[in-house]
Every structure is written in C-alpha cells, then in structure tokens.
C-alpha positions, 0 to 999 in steps of 0.5 A, a space after each residue: 895493398 893486400 886483403 883477406 878473405 876466408 870461409 870455414 875451410 880456408 884463408 886467402 890473402 891477396 895483394 893489389 901487386 898484380 892481383 897475386 894470392 900470397 898466402 892461403 891457409 887451410 883451417 888449422 893455420 898451415 900455409 899452403 902456397 909457396 912463401 916466395 923466398 927470394 932466394 928460390 923463386 920470389 913469386 907466389 902464384 902470379 897471373 900471367 897476361 897478355 902472354 904466358 912464358 918467355 917472349 925475351 926476344 920480343 915481338 912485332 905488331 903492324 910492323 912496330 917492334 915490342 921488347 917482350 918480357 917473361 910472363 907478361 907485364 901485369 903480374 908487375 902492375 898495381 890493380 885497383 881493388 874493387 871489393 872484399 867481402 866475406 868469401 870473394 875479392 875482385 881486382 881490376 886493371 886497365 890499360 895505360 900509356 905504360 902498358 901500351 909501350 909493351 902491348 899496343 892495345 886498350 884493355 881491362 882485365 878483372 880478377 876475382 877469387 872466390 872460396 868454395 868449400 876447399 876450393 879457391 876459384 880464380 875468374 880472370 876476365 879480358 875485355 878489348 877495349 881497342 877498336 881492332 882485334 886483340 891477340 893475348 895469352 893467359 896463363 896461371 902460375 900458382 906455386 905450392 909449398 912441398 913437403 906438407 910437413 916436416 915428417 915427409 921428403 921429396 920422395 913422398 910426393 908425386 903428381 897425379 893425373 886423374 886419367 891415364 895419359 900419353 903427355 906430349 912434351 913440348 921443348 922450351 929449353 933452354 930459355 923457355 922459348 918454343 923450339 918447335 920440337 916435341 917428344 912423348 914424355 911416357 905412355 899409359 901414365 897416371 903419375 910423374 914422381 917427384 924427385 930433386 932432379 925432375 926439373 934440372 932442365 927447367 919446366 915440363 911444358 905438357 899438352 894432349 892431356 885428357 885429365 881433368 885434374 893434375 895435382 901434387 900428392 902426398 903418397 901415404 896419406 892422400 893429401 893433395 893440391 890439385 888444379 882443374 886443368 880441363 879446357 887448358 891446352 898446356 899445363 906446365 910443371 916447374 920448380 926452381 933449381 934448389 938442392 931438395 924441392 921447396 915447392 912445385 908450380 902446376 900451371 894451367 896456361 892457354 898459349 905457348 911462350 914465344 920463338 927462338 929468335 924473336 920477331 914473331 908477329 903477334 897476330 899470327 902467334 898459333 897459340 894466342 886467343 883473339 878478342 873482337 873489339 868490344 868483347 870479353 873472355 873468361 878463363 876460370 882455374 879451380 884449385 883444390 886444397 885437399 890438406 
C-alpha cells in the first residue's frame, strides 16, 4: 500500500513494503528519485536494517549460524502504516518468527518521513524488545535520477563536499564484503566528477570525512540534491553498471558490511551499534532537494 504527503515544495510517496520512498517530486511535478527500473536497479531508496552491505556469507550469534543477505531483510518486509497526514507519515515494523530466522532479536523499527521546506527528513528509531543486548547496523540507500533533464549529460554533474577532504576509501570489492584494506582516494578534494565509468568497480565506500553535506550538483546551474552526512561514519557512492549513468546513490551508513569468508560473530562486529534491553536509538537523515 502506498501513501502520499506534500508541502508547498515537495510531494513524497512511500510504500508499506520496506517503508521505502518511491517518489519525490518538486513543485513543477518533476520526479527526482530513481524510477526503480529493474533492468538497472529495482530499488528507489531502501532502508537497510539490521545491517547494511553484504552479509552473503552469513554470521554467527551465540554459536548459531545465520544465513545473512545483502542489506538486511527489513527492506523486503511489509510495514504497518501508522499515520499519513499533512506533511508527515509513519511506518512500523515488528520482529516476528520469520525475522528471527535471520536475526535473533525482538525489535520494533519505526520510520517517519517529515517534509520541511525542500528537505525530506527521514527518522528511523530502533527499539530493543529483547532481554539481551542487541547489536545492529543501519544505513540509507536513496537513489537520485541523473541527469536532471534532457539538456544535460553525465559529465555535467559532480559530487560536492562542503569542506576540503582527504577521503579514506574502504575496499569492499569484489562482492561488497570488507577486505580490511583501505587507501586514500585523494587529498584536498571538494569534488568527485561524475563519469560513466566511476562505478566500474562497484561502490566508493568513504570514511574519515569532515563535511556536513555531500551532494550531486549540476555544474552550470547549481541545482543539486544533497544529504546531511555529519554523524555518519561511512558514506557510499554507487550506481548500477549501465552504459551511461541513469542515477546515483548517496548512502550514509552507520555500519560496515560483513567480511570475506563469513562466520563473523555478530556481537563482535567492530562497526555495529549495540542497544541495551528496552533501549531505543534514533538515526536521522536529511535530504535537500534543491532542484
């Protein structure tokens, strides 16, 4: 089931499947999210829980093996729509016997969308309903349609930081699993030019950033879509391997993927958050649609 909210600048539609945004239009009625064409990438803006990245080789918890999957299972689950009125909507997902086959904890995940001017504020609250500590990961994966119009091509765009950066690139090739290797992407950078081969080796997983925002900008007009990344230890840039770039994803994450070889003890994952029994944790992503 889908629900729609709007204000004077934006109209947002989300689906109870994954509590995922599937459309964000500006006041001119132009679609700004990726359309979800399955020939390139079927997603729009999935919410990644209880981990982000690939856990294809699975993990263990208290001696039991769990299968793992890419980007967690919450994006494939049906949420309950709690409210959709005016400029906000809220969804909720609770653990079940099905989820415990993949993740052995009782939890409630609450997702709220709020329109604030030209911004979409996405608030995700995880609550531990178990009687034990709950390790988890969370990430965002919004995809934005590029080019913004028929008058521009790939080379008319660039990613922009709001500060000079020396980004550390975390190696996740070839299967999106952490290898333990890192490199420096560059020094004194405030832009990354968009090219059709930028993602030939999959995503760019960046850490060590000082910027508050990272966005995709149209060079000649300044039109852009930017994400507020302050507080997120990792930000990924990604697009599907197509002949020309059709969309880009800016993905603030609070965690890292699984490791090559699998078998990692979930409670020992160095990049997992941990919730005490009964505790809640809220993560907020603001996306500015300035186009």
